[in-house]
C-alpha positions in Angstrom: -61.6 -51.2 32.5 -62.4 -47.8 30.9 -64.1 -49.5 28.1 -66.2 -51.7 30.2 -67.1 -48.5 32.3 -68.5 -46.9 29.3 -71.1 -49.4 29.2 -72.6 -48.5 32.6 -72.3 -44.6 32.4 -75.9 -42.7 33.6 -75.0 -39.2 32.1 -73.2 -37.2 29.5 -70.3 -36.1 32.0 -69.7 -39.9 33.0 -69.4 -40.8 29.3 -66.9 -38.0 28.6 -64.5 -39.0 31.5 -64.8 -42.6 30.2 -64.0 -41.9 26.6 -61.3 -39.4 27.9 -59.3 -42.3 29.5 -60.0 -44.9 26.9 -58.3 -42.3 24.4 -55.4 -41.6 26.8 -54.6 -45.1 27.1 -54.8 -46.0 23.7 -53.0 -43.5 22.0 -50.1 -44.0 24.1 -50.2 -47.7 23.4 -50.4 -46.7 19.6 -47.4 -44.5 19.4 -45.2 -46.7 21.5 -46.1 -50.0 19.5 -45.7 -48.2 16.1 -42.1 -47.4 17.4 -41.4 -50.7 18.3 -42.6 -52.3 15.4 -40.2 -49.8 13.2 -37.3 -51.1 15.3 -37.0 -54.6 14.7 -37.2 -55.1 11.0 -34.8 -54.2 7.6 -36.1 -51.2 5.2 -37.4 -54.1 3.0 -39.4 -55.7 5.6 -40.9 -52.5 7.2 -43.9 -51.9 4.7 -45.5 -55.2 5.2 -44.8 -55.4 9.0 -46.3 -51.9 9.4 -49.4 -52.9 7.2 -50.0 -56.3 9.3 -49.8 -54.3 12.5 -52.1 -51.3 11.0 -54.9 -53.2 9.3 -56.0 -54.1 13.2 -57.4 -50.6 13.0 -59.9 -51.2 10.2 -60.6 -54.6 10.6 -61.4 -53.9 14.2 -63.6 -51.0 13.0 -65.2 -53.8 10.4 -65.7 -56.4 13.3 -67.2 -53.7 15.5 -69.6 -52.7 12.6 -70.8 -56.6 12.4 -70.6 -56.6 16.3 -72.8 -53.4 16.7 -75.4 -54.9 14.2 -75.7 -57.9 15.9 -75.8 -56.3 19.4 -78.7 -54.1 17.8 -80.5 -57.0 16.7 -80.1 -59.5 19.1 -79.0 -58.1 22.6 -81.0 -54.8 22.4 -82.8 -54.3 26.1 -81.3 -57.8 26.9 -81.2 -57.6 31.0 -82.0 -54.1 30.7 -79.4 -52.6 28.8 -79.2 -51.2 24.9 -77.4 -52.8 22.1 -74.6 -50.3 22.4 -74.2 -50.8 26.2 -73.4 -54.4 25.3 -71.1 -53.7 22.5 -68.7 -52.4 24.9 -69.0 -55.5 27.1 -68.3 -57.4 24.3 -65.0 -55.2 23.5 -63.9 -55.7 27.2 -64.0 -59.5 26.8 -62.1 -59.4 23.8 -59.5 -56.9 25.2 -58.7 -58.6 28.3 -56.9 -61.6 26.9 -55.3 -59.8 24.2 -54.0 -57.4 27.0 -52.5 -60.5 29.2 -50.8 -62.1 26.1 -49.0 -58.8 25.6 -47.6 -58.6 28.4 -45.6 -62.0 28.4 -44.7 -61.8 24.8 -44.5 -58.0 23.9 -40.3 -57.9 23.2 -39.7 -54.4 23.9 -36.9 -52.8 22.0 -33.8 -54.6 20.3 -30.8 -53.2 22.1 -32.8 -53.8 25.7 -35.2 -56.8 24.9 -35.1 -59.6 27.6 -37.6 -61.9 25.8 -37.4 -65.5 27.1 -38.4 -66.4 23.4 -35.3 -65.3 22.0 -31.8 -66.3 22.3 -28.8 -64.2 22.9 -28.0 -65.0 19.2 -31.2 -64.1 18.1 -31.2 -60.8 19.8 -27.5 -60.0 18.5 -28.4 -61.0 15.0 -31.8 -58.5 15.2 -29.2 -55.4 16.3 -26.7 -56.4 13.9 -29.5 -56.4 11.0 -30.6 -53.0 11.8 -26.8 -51.5 12.2 -26.0 -53.1 8.7 -29.3 -51.3 7.2 -28.0 -47.9 8.5 -30.5 -47.7 11.6 -28.8 -46.2 14.3 -29.0 -47.5 18.0 -31.0 -46.0 20.5 -28.9 -43.1 22.4 -31.4 -42.8 25.1 -33.0 -39.4 26.3 -30.7 -36.8 26.4 -30.4 -32.9 27.0 -30.0 -32.0 23.2 -32.9 -33.9 22.2 -35.1 -31.1 22.1 -32.5 -29.3 20.0 -32.5 -32.1 17.7 -35.9 -31.8 17.0 -36.5 -28.3 16.6 -33.4 -28.2 14.3 -34.7 -31.0 12.0 -36.5 -30.2 8.8 -37.3 -33.9 8.3 -39.4 -34.0 11.7 -41.6 -31.0 10.3 -41.9 -32.6 6.9 -42.7 -36.0 7.9 -45.2 -34.7 10.7 -47.1 -32.4 8.4 -47.3 -34.8 5.7 -49.0 -37.5 7.9 -51.1 -34.9 9.7 -52.3 -33.2 6.2 -53.2 -37.1 5.1 -55.2 -37.8 8.1 -57.3 -34.6 7.2 -57.8 -35.7 3.4 -59.2 -39.1 3.9 -61.8 -37.8 6.8 -64.8 -38.9 4.3 -64.2 -42.6 4.4 -65.4 -42.5 8.2 -68.2 -40.1 9.3 -69.4 -38.5 5.9 -69.8 -42.1 4.6 -71.9 -43.5 7.6 -74.2 -40.3 7.6 -74.9 -40.4 4.1 -75.8 -44.1 4.1 -77.8 -43.4 7.3 -79.8 -40.5 5.5 -81.5 -42.9 3.3 -83.6 -45.2 5.9 -85.8 -46.1 3.0 -82.7 -47.9 1.1 -80.7 -48.5 4.3 -82.0 -49.8 7.6 -80.0 -49.2 10.6 -78.5 -52.7 10.5 -77.4 -52.4 6.8 -76.0 -49.1 7.8 -73.4 -50.8 10.3 -72.5 -53.7 7.7 -72.2 -51.5 4.6 -70.2 -48.8 6.5 -67.6 -51.3 7.1 -66.9 -51.4 3.1 -64.5 -48.4 3.2 -62.7 -50.1 6.3 -62.1 -53.3 4.1 -60.9 -51.1 1.3 -58.3 -49.6 3.8 -57.2 -52.9 4.8 -56.6 -54.2 1.3 -55.2 -51.1 0.4 -52.7 -51.2 3.1 -51.5 -54.8 2.7 -51.2 -54.6 -1.4 -49.5 -50.9 -1.3 -47.3 -51.8 1.5 -46.0 -55.7 0.2 -45.6 -53.6 -3.4 -43.5 -50.8 -1.9 -41.4 -53.2 -0.1 -40.8 -55.2 -3.4 -40.2 -52.2 -5.2 -38.0 -50.6 -2.7 -39.7 -47.5 -3.1 -42.6 -45.9 -1.0 -43.4 -43.1 -3.6 -45.9 -44.8 -5.9 -48.5 -45.7 -3.3 -47.9 -42.3 -1.6 -48.5 -40.3 -4.4 -51.4 -42.4 -5.6 -53.5 -41.9 -2.4 -52.9 -38.1 -3.1 -54.4 -38.2 -6.7 -57.1 -40.5 -5.5 -58.1 -38.4 -2.8 -58.0 -35.4 -5.3 -60.4 -36.9 -7.5 -62.8 -38.4 -4.6 -63.4 -35.3 -2.8 -63.7 -33.3 -5.8 -66.6 -35.7 -7.2 -68.1 -35.7 -3.6 -68.0 -32.0 -3.8 -69.9 -31.8 -6.7 -72.5 -34.4 -5.2 -75.3 -34.3 -7.6 -74.0 -37.6 -9.2 -75.1 -41.2 -9.5 -75.0 -43.3 -6.2 -72.7 -45.6 -7.8 -70.0 -43.3 -8.6 -70.5 -41.9 -5.0 -69.9 -45.3 -3.6 -66.6 -45.6 -5.6 -65.4 -42.1 -4.7 -65.9 -43.0 -0.9 -64.2 -46.7 -1.3 -61.4 -44.6 -3.0 -61.0 -42.8 -0.1 -61.2 -45.7 2.1 -58.2 -47.3 -0.1 -56.1 -44.0 0.0 -56.5 -44.2 3.8 -54.6 -47.5 3.6 -51.6 -45.5 2.5 -50.7 -44.8 6.4 -48.5 -47.9 6.9 -46.5 -46.7 3.6 -45.9 -43.0 5.2 -45.3 -44.6 8.5 -42.4 -46.5 6.8 -41.1 -43.8 4.9 -40.7 -42.0 8.4 -39.0 -44.4 9.8 -36.6 -44.8 7.2 -36.1 -41.1 6.8 -35.4 -40.7 10.3 -33.3 -44.1 10.8 -30.2 -42.2 11.7 -32.0 -40.8 15.1 -34.3 -43.3 16.9 -35.5 -40.7 19.7 -36.4 -38.3 16.9 -38.4 -40.7 15.2 -40.1 -41.7 18.4 -41.0 -37.7 19.2 -42.3 -37.5 15.3 -44.5 -40.4 15.7 -46.1 -38.9 19.1 -46.3 -35.6 17.5 -48.1 -36.6 14.4 -50.5 -38.7 16.2 -51.2 -35.8 18.8 -51.8 -33.2 16.2 -53.9 -35.5 14.2 -55.9 -36.4 16.8 -56.4 -32.7 18.0 -57.3 -31.8 14.2 -59.5 -34.6 14.1 -61.7 -33.3 17.1 -61.3 -29.4 16.0 -61.9 -29.4 12.2 -64.7 -31.5 11.9 -66.7 -28.8 14.1 -65.9 -26.4 11.5 -65.4 -28.1 8.0 -67.7 -31.3 9.0 -70.6 -30.0 11.0 -73.1 -32.4 11.3 -75.7 -30.0 10.4 -74.6 -30.0 7.2 -74.9 -33.8 6.5 -74.9 -35.6 4.4 -74.2 -33.0 1.6 -70.9 -31.4 3.5 -69.9 -29.2 0.7 -67.6 -27.3 2.7 -65.8 -30.6 3.7 -65.4 -32.0 0.6 -64.0 -28.9 -0.8 -61.6 -28.3 2.2 -60.5 -32.3 1.6 -59.7 -31.4 -1.9 -57.7 -28.5 -1.2 -55.8 -30.4 1.5 -55.5 -33.3 -1.1 -53.5 -30.9 -3.2 -51.4 -29.7 -0.4 -50.6 -33.0 0.7 -49.1 -33.6 -3.2 -47.1 -30.7 -2.8 -45.7 -31.6 0.9 -44.6 -34.6 -0.3 -43.0 -33.5 -3.4 -41.2 -31.2 -1.4 -39.9 -34.0 1.2 -39.0 -36.0 -1.8 -37.2 -33.1 -3.2 -35.2 -32.4 0.0 -34.7 -35.9 0.9 -32.7 -36.4 -2.8 -30.5 -33.3 -2.2 -29.7 -34.6 1.2 -28.8 -37.7 -0.3 -26.7 -36.2 -3.2 -24.8 -33.9 -0.7 -24.0 -36.9 1.5 -22.6 -39.1 -1.1 -20.4 -35.8 -2.5 -19.1 -35.6 1.3 -18.5 -39.3 1.3 -16.7 -39.1 -2.1 -14.8 -35.8 -1.3 -13.7 -37.4 2.1 -12.5 -40.8 0.2 -10.6 -38.4 -2.1 -9.1 -36.8 1.2 -8.3 -40.0 2.6 -6.8 -41.1 -0.7 -4.6 -38.1 -1.1 -3.3 -38.6 2.8 -2.6 -42.4 2.1 -0.5 -41.4 -1.1 1.4 -38.7 0.9 2.0 -41.1 3.6 3.1 -43.8 1.3 5.4 -41.6 -0.5 7.1 -40.2 2.4 7.6 -43.7 3.5 9.5 -44.5 0.2 11.5 -41.1 0.4 12.5 -42.3 3.8 13.7 -45.9 3.0 15.2 -45.0 0.0 17.5 -42.4 1.8 18.0 -45.0 4.7 19.3 -47.4 1.6 21.5 -44.8 0.1 23.1 -44.2 3.7 23.9 -48.1 4.1 25.4 -48.0 0.7 28.0 -45.2 1.1 28.9 -46.6 4.4 
């Protein structure tokens, strides 16, 4: 409804109000859906599921670009409405049936699902699969949740990595569009709307390929590190700027491909926080909130439109952030491996201790039995 309202705003103040409520609704919806998607599948299934869910974002932007081009060409000033207003009307028409469908088929969490499309045996199987994979069941909101969040190094590591990632891939969107738009002799408005979807297509393709690869390999690290390397190269090249247009296209598309690593990062986060679903939910919400705030504030300083399309400061900033991303990923990997090693050592020690206790019990039992037998013989 707020999307529809945007089509009929009369001034800037009304536009701000409508977009505020659109963002408020979409953000909570996104975080909730990410949490639910990561609560139904085994670790070897999570990457591709996250990718299939997440590509709705770049594919939706692609479709929006084509719709915008079509609306500008065919509907501009039709019935007294500009093309961009028609675009919001079309988006509303698309959204309503999807919302109704979701109301009836959304499964909720496995431990409290009331889906009429799943039998009781299937619900029990879904819960058992997660327990077998090491995912702890939800414990609900408890008083110690805040303490668990503050005391968890994994919370800070995963949230920081995701937020930094979103900043280093900024060039795939607005800077790319403004570069195309700055050359009207080459790229008219309709063509800009179409070409600007190239990075979205690269992101969708990257998300599918890297996520499926990470599931098959059983490792998330290769795609995660590759995205950092690509962004260092692409942002560095774009900060130089005086390069052939073909190389610029390649650099922007490389950033777009890297942007498709988000499902892999989300999967990595879900696996790293598998033993505390509430902490994981808070991590997803915090990452999304902080990333959105940074996405509003940082461009005002690093990517001011007055500097378009050169954005020298912005590309230098993104290059530095890309190096920081590699550092945080490396540090997180080190910490995870050390935690895993400590856990294995503890389990091994517990096993040894348990074995010693069992041996002592067995020895004591044998001694008692021998004493009883001797007593009976003497009798």
